[in-house]
Residue, then its C-alpha position, 0 to 999 in steps of 0.5 A: x640172938x646171932x647164934x640162935x637165929x643161925x642154930x635155927x637156920x641149921x636145923x632146916x638141914x637136919x633131918x625131923x627128927x634132929x631139928x626138935x633137939x635143935x629148936x628145943x635148945x633154941x627155945x631155952x638159949x631164948x628163955x634164958x636171955x629173957x629170963x636174964x632181961x627181967x632180972x636186970 
């Protein structure tokens, strides 16, 4: 979680076009984490 939050904070300093990729990567990481929790 901390890495996702840091990545999102870092995205704020990027140009808008690059922010999208950062937010999508964070979203994917969160989805994978939630899927792992659901399987437990």
